[in-house]
Wavefront OBJ file of the C-alpha trace (Angstrom):
o trace
v -77.845 58.056 -148.265
v -77.633 58.167 -144.474
v -75.486 55.960 -142.377
v -78.501 53.977 -141.660
v -79.268 53.070 -145.075
v -78.588 49.300 -145.647
v -75.928 48.409 -148.015
v -76.857 47.097 -151.443
v -75.840 43.508 -152.193
v -72.534 43.100 -153.991
v -73.053 42.406 -157.731
v -72.331 38.766 -158.705
v -70.959 39.577 -162.271
v -67.468 38.775 -161.201
v -68.287 35.209 -160.223
v -68.146 32.219 -162.593
v -71.350 30.832 -163.826
v -71.564 27.857 -161.492
v -70.870 30.249 -158.477
v -73.977 32.373 -159.451
v -76.064 29.135 -159.316
v -74.544 27.471 -156.203
v -73.179 29.589 -153.161
v -72.583 28.991 -149.439
v -74.491 31.054 -146.781
v -71.144 32.762 -145.844
v -70.659 33.868 -149.409
v -74.155 35.239 -149.567
v -73.772 37.133 -146.341
v -70.641 38.521 -147.836
v -72.566 40.059 -150.829
v -75.053 41.521 -148.531
v -77.791 38.883 -148.406
v -79.021 38.649 -144.745
v -79.973 35.329 -143.051
v -83.778 36.299 -142.996
v -83.624 37.055 -146.807
v -82.028 33.545 -147.425
v -84.648 31.801 -145.426
v -87.418 33.557 -147.025
v -85.978 32.826 -150.577
v -85.612 28.953 -149.412
v -89.202 28.757 -148.415
v -91.302 25.868 -149.852
v -92.018 26.828 -153.377
v -89.589 29.704 -153.278
v -86.824 30.452 -155.896
v -83.824 29.030 -153.807
v -83.246 25.743 -152.000
v -80.700 24.445 -149.429
v -78.763 21.728 -151.295
v -76.550 21.072 -148.125
v -76.129 22.513 -144.667
v -75.033 26.014 -145.396
v -74.934 25.515 -149.320
v -77.970 26.976 -151.332
v -78.888 26.379 -154.860
v -80.106 29.721 -156.440
v -82.860 28.522 -158.635
v -85.827 26.129 -158.362
v -85.848 22.565 -159.805
v -83.443 19.805 -159.219
v -79.702 20.587 -159.421
v -77.625 19.497 -162.251
v -74.783 17.065 -162.033
v -72.138 19.942 -161.931
v -74.230 21.791 -159.258
v -74.113 18.671 -157.100
v -70.383 18.349 -157.479
v -69.744 22.102 -156.633
v -72.204 22.035 -153.742
v -70.418 19.061 -152.147
v -67.146 20.525 -152.737
v -68.422 23.796 -151.307
v -69.848 22.036 -148.207
v -66.589 19.968 -147.645
v -64.044 22.951 -148.110
v -62.795 25.383 -145.688
v -63.677 28.923 -146.034
v -60.195 30.840 -146.637
v -61.240 33.714 -144.373
v -64.565 34.410 -142.586
v -67.092 35.631 -145.025
v -64.641 35.468 -147.887
v -65.452 32.926 -150.761
v -62.532 31.374 -152.716
v -62.694 33.284 -155.884
v -60.813 33.461 -159.038
v -58.172 36.005 -159.665
v -58.944 39.507 -160.808
v -59.418 39.406 -164.781
v -60.038 35.383 -164.654
v -63.690 35.471 -164.596
v -64.134 32.245 -165.673
v -61.451 30.583 -163.880
v -62.199 27.353 -161.743
v -63.173 28.033 -158.123
v -60.738 26.993 -155.571
v -61.376 24.120 -153.359
v -58.337 23.730 -151.117
v -57.827 20.470 -149.518
v -60.846 18.605 -150.860
v -61.466 16.565 -154.048
v -64.344 14.493 -155.719
v -63.472 10.710 -155.457
v -65.358 7.270 -155.957
v -67.713 6.584 -158.759
v -68.504 10.498 -159.480
v -64.475 11.104 -160.077
v -64.563 7.870 -162.252
v -67.625 9.458 -164.301
v -65.429 12.594 -164.458
v -62.482 10.889 -165.883
v -64.394 9.466 -168.659
v -65.368 5.899 -167.390
v -68.539 4.429 -169.412
v -68.899 1.664 -166.688
v -70.231 4.235 -164.110
v -73.551 5.915 -163.791
v -73.943 9.627 -164.947
v -73.512 12.311 -162.181
v -77.268 12.746 -161.982
v -78.042 9.168 -161.546
v -75.634 8.799 -158.309
v -77.350 9.296 -154.984
v -74.387 10.410 -153.392
v -71.042 12.120 -154.249
v -67.818 11.138 -152.469
v -65.730 13.793 -151.166
v -62.099 13.026 -149.822
v -60.814 15.321 -146.979
v -58.174 15.289 -144.508
v -58.400 12.899 -141.585
v -58.471 15.616 -139.184
v -61.483 17.493 -140.631
v -64.564 17.253 -138.268
v -67.059 16.868 -140.933
v -70.059 14.506 -141.248
v -71.676 13.441 -144.389
v -74.865 14.966 -145.146
v -77.503 14.908 -148.183
v -75.695 13.951 -151.334
v -72.189 14.535 -150.097
v -70.511 11.531 -148.427
v -67.362 12.571 -146.737
v -64.222 10.053 -146.929
v -61.164 10.888 -144.921
v -57.616 10.072 -145.534
v -54.136 10.531 -143.709
v -52.625 11.644 -147.030
v -54.446 13.437 -149.715
v -53.416 12.699 -153.200
v -52.517 15.372 -155.655
v -55.781 15.910 -157.532
v -56.343 16.281 -161.191
v -58.482 19.218 -162.597
v -61.238 17.955 -164.677
v -63.563 20.763 -166.002
v -62.420 23.086 -163.283
v -63.407 20.376 -160.436
v -60.476 18.965 -158.389
v -60.701 15.083 -159.014
v -58.707 12.130 -157.269
v -56.318 10.277 -159.486
v -57.896 7.167 -161.035
v -56.420 4.498 -158.674
v -57.614 6.191 -155.647
v -60.970 7.014 -156.923
v -61.234 3.188 -157.895
v -60.391 2.010 -154.414
v -62.884 4.527 -152.853
v -65.663 3.147 -155.349
v -64.610 -0.422 -154.867
v -64.950 -0.138 -151.100
v -68.599 0.658 -151.385
v -69.400 -2.197 -154.000
v -70.506 -5.601 -153.286
v -71.305 -6.734 -156.839
v -68.261 -8.717 -158.259
v -69.287 -7.957 -161.724
v -69.464 -4.241 -161.142
v -65.948 -4.453 -159.632
v -64.585 -6.240 -162.595
v -65.965 -3.759 -165.112
v -64.361 -0.723 -163.350
v -60.937 -2.375 -163.057
v -61.240 -3.651 -166.686
v -61.912 -0.291 -168.100
v -59.226 1.333 -165.969
v -56.553 -0.676 -167.815
v -58.089 -1.305 -171.311
v -59.063 2.692 -171.426
v -55.337 3.606 -170.559
v -56.299 5.374 -167.375
v -53.758 3.725 -165.187
v -51.433 0.661 -164.904
v -52.618 -2.457 -162.801
v -49.869 -2.022 -160.268
v -51.209 1.337 -159.261
v -54.673 -0.016 -158.925
v -53.495 -2.953 -156.550
v -51.292 -0.621 -154.505
v -54.243 1.508 -153.750
v -56.532 -1.391 -153.018
v -53.917 -2.933 -150.808
v -53.651 0.348 -148.799
v -57.566 0.350 -148.599
v -57.334 -3.202 -147.186
v -59.738 -4.593 -149.648
v -57.608 -7.442 -151.117
v -59.233 -9.685 -148.334
v -62.542 -9.491 -150.047
v -63.161 -12.532 -152.330
v -65.033 -10.562 -155.069
v -62.246 -8.016 -155.295
v -59.355 -10.783 -155.237
v -61.123 -12.236 -158.351
v -61.454 -8.993 -160.152
v -57.531 -8.186 -159.384
v -56.431 -11.638 -160.899
v -58.431 -10.752 -164.132
v -57.024 -7.157 -164.003
v -53.313 -8.378 -163.807
v -53.894 -10.760 -166.823
v -55.362 -8.069 -168.666
v -52.629 -5.745 -167.954
v -50.085 -8.257 -168.892
v -51.537 -8.992 -172.176
v -51.619 -5.217 -173.037
v -48.129 -4.785 -172.035
v -47.044 -7.782 -174.132
v -48.776 -6.184 -177.157
v -47.027 -2.980 -176.412
v -43.707 -4.936 -176.422
v -44.341 -6.519 -179.714
v -45.407 -3.038 -181.213
v -42.043 -1.406 -179.829
v -39.853 -3.952 -181.431
v -41.593 -3.858 -184.703
v -42.223 0.155 -184.980
v -38.767 0.992 -183.714
v -36.907 -1.342 -186.031
v -35.352 -3.888 -183.520
v -34.194 -6.939 -184.642
v -36.814 -9.816 -184.309
v -36.242 -11.745 -180.900
v -37.606 -15.216 -180.010
v -40.810 -14.399 -177.876
v -41.858 -16.107 -174.485
v -39.126 -18.468 -173.996
v -37.555 -20.255 -171.007
v -34.002 -20.732 -170.486
v -32.046 -23.664 -169.246
v -28.332 -24.698 -168.714
v -27.592 -27.778 -170.753
v -28.606 -30.788 -168.683
v -28.878 -28.083 -165.832
v -31.580 -26.297 -163.962
v -34.212 -24.109 -165.197
v -33.165 -20.437 -165.285
v -36.471 -18.522 -165.887
v -38.907 -17.295 -168.490
v -38.391 -14.189 -170.440
v -40.825 -12.117 -172.934
v -38.127 -11.666 -175.391
v -34.596 -12.956 -176.000
v -31.992 -12.204 -178.690
v -29.685 -15.258 -178.630
v -26.992 -14.061 -180.681
v -26.441 -10.844 -178.650
v -27.511 -12.821 -175.260
v -29.917 -9.777 -174.436
v -33.194 -10.415 -172.657
v -36.227 -8.314 -171.847
v -38.403 -9.105 -168.947
v -41.873 -7.205 -168.468
v -41.955 -6.248 -164.712
v -45.824 -6.834 -164.013
v -45.361 -7.345 -160.365
v -48.405 -5.858 -158.341
v -47.815 -4.565 -155.001
v -49.365 -7.093 -152.727
v -48.297 -8.935 -149.519
v -46.049 -11.194 -151.401
v -44.204 -8.236 -153.112
v -40.939 -8.695 -151.277
v -40.870 -12.485 -151.982
v -41.635 -12.032 -155.815
v -39.069 -9.129 -156.143
v -36.408 -11.492 -154.541
v -37.379 -14.212 -157.275
v -36.920 -11.485 -160.037
v -33.557 -10.332 -158.370
v -32.255 -13.715 -158.152
v -32.963 -14.638 -161.710
v -31.493 -11.380 -162.955
v -28.252 -11.933 -161.037
v -28.068 -15.714 -162.167
v -28.578 -14.707 -166.003
v -26.113 -11.777 -165.546
v -23.490 -14.126 -164.070
v -23.714 -16.079 -167.393
v -23.210 -13.029 -169.537
v -26.831 -12.314 -170.348
v -27.949 -8.759 -170.249
v -31.543 -8.347 -168.780
v -33.719 -5.269 -169.574
v -36.473 -4.959 -167.128
v -39.381 -2.810 -168.453
v -42.562 -1.753 -166.529
v -45.919 -1.417 -168.556
v -45.986 2.175 -167.468
v -42.566 2.723 -169.202
v -43.939 0.899 -172.271
v -46.922 3.406 -172.343
v -45.407 6.526 -171.703
v -41.796 6.269 -172.925
v -41.774 3.663 -175.749
v -39.203 5.234 -177.827
v -36.708 5.516 -174.650
v -37.327 1.741 -173.894
v -36.648 0.968 -177.489
v -33.331 2.933 -177.059
v -32.284 0.988 -173.994
v -32.804 -2.359 -175.890
v -30.788 -1.252 -178.847
v -28.082 0.101 -176.881
v -27.874 -3.391 -175.037
v -28.070 -5.159 -178.443
v -25.077 -2.848 -180.000
v -23.056 -3.271 -176.607
v -23.007 -6.963 -177.029
v -20.138 -7.033 -179.415
v -17.692 -5.419 -176.777
v -18.747 -8.071 -173.962
v -17.194 -11.454 -173.439
v -19.420 -14.217 -175.086
v -22.193 -15.613 -172.904
v -22.447 -19.040 -171.512
v -24.456 -21.496 -173.762
v -27.934 -21.680 -172.886
v -30.859 -23.966 -174.181
v -33.740 -21.701 -175.264
v -37.172 -23.528 -175.114
v -40.733 -22.273 -175.792
v -42.720 -21.178 -172.741
l 1 2 3 4 5 6 7 8 9 10 11 12 13 14 15 16 17 18 19 20 21 22 23 24 25 26 27 28 29 30 31 32 33 34 35 36 37 38 39 40 41 42 43 44 45 46 47 48 49 50 51 52 53 54 55 56 57 58 59 60 61 62 63 64 65 66 67 68 69 70 71 72 73 74 75 76 77 78 79 80 81 82 83 84 85 86 87 88 89 90 91 92 93 94 95 96 97 98 99 100 101 102 103 104 105 106 107 108 109 110 111 112 113 114 115 116 117 118 119 120 121 122 123 124 125 126 127 128 129 130 131 132 133 134 135 136 137 138 139 140 141 142 143 144 145 146 147 148 149 150 151 152 153 154 155 156 157 158 159 160 161 162 163 164 165 166 167 168 169 170 171 172 173 174 175 176 177 178 179 180 181 182 183 184 185 186 187 188 189 190 191 192 193 194 195 196 197 198 199 200 201 202 203 204 205 206 207 208 209 210 211 212 213 214 215 216 217 218 219 220 221 222 223 224 225 226 227 228 229 230 231 232 233 234 235 236 237 238 239 240 241 242 243 244 245 246 247 248 249 250 251 252 253 254 255 256 257 258 259 260 261 262 263 264 265 266 267 268 269 270 271 272 273 274 275 276 277 278 279 280 281 282 283 284 285 286 287 288 289 290 291 292 293 294 295 296 297 298 299 300 301 302 303 304 305 306 307 308 309 310 311 312 313 314 315 316 317 318 319 320 321 322 323 324 325 326 327 328 329 330 331 332 333 334 335 336 337 338 339 340 341 342 343 344 345 346
C-alpha cells in the first residue's frame, strides 16, 4: 500500500443496528465514505436515500417508525466533535445512541409512552423534536423543531430520549384543534396512570393553552376524572391498610354557626380529617390555596387535625399516607378534646 492508496471505509460492526441503517453525512465521512459516493448511492432508484438534510437512510424503501425517530434526533442533535458520531461505550455494542440536548415530544412521544389514543409512528406526518431555544435549526421533512427555554429531563424509551408525559401532552395539544381528540389524550393520561392532572394543567398553563375554549373544556373533564380516581384510591387506602371507617364526603359546621368546609374523610371520635389536595395550577391558584389554608387554620384552631394528601402521594406512596393518617388517629388520645361540630353529608 502506498501513501496515495485511499483509506478503506471503517467497518460498521461496532455500531448499533439502527446506526447501521440511519447515519449522518458527517458520520459516514468519518467511516471513509466520500461525498461523491453518498451522492451516487442516493441517486433516484439507488440503494440509499436522504431522509433529512445531512441524514441518510442506508436502504431503499420507506423508513420504519424507529428509523424516522432516530433520523429526526440525528438531524436535531449537535455533533459532539467534527466528524465523530455519538457512539456507545466500548463493549456496549447495543447501547442506546446518545442524543445530547434533544428529545422526542408531542404525539410521537405519547405513542412511545404507550398511549392508545395516538396514531402509530408510521402514520405520523411529522415527528416533534424538542431543542434548546438558542439552537439555530429549522424544521425540515418529517422533523418539526420545537424550542424551549428549559429542557425537561427526558425518559429513555427503547433507547430514545422522550419528553415526560405532561410536556409531550402540552406540545401535542398545541397543534390540535379537535376538542374530542384533546379530551381523549388528557383522559388517557390520567386513567392510564401516566401522570396526575395537576402536572398536565401546569404544562398547559405554561404553554398558554388554557385560553383556548376546547382545551378548557377538556381540562375541566380531566380534573373531574382525576378527583374521582383519587377518591377511589383514598377508599382503597383506608380499607386495605386496616384504618377505621370514617364518614365520607361531609361538611362541617359549628352549631348554629358558619360553614367550616367540606372534607373527603372524617373520624369524629378522633377529630381527624383528610382532604384531597386536587388543586390545579391555574391562574386562580393563589386564591384557591388561600382558601385551603384558611379552612385548615380554622379547623385546627377547633382542635381538628387536617391531613392533606395529594393524588400523586396516594398513587406512589399509599402505605406512607396510611401511616400518616394512622399516626394522627393514635395521637388523638393525647390532645385536648376538639370543639363540637355538626357533621352533615356533602
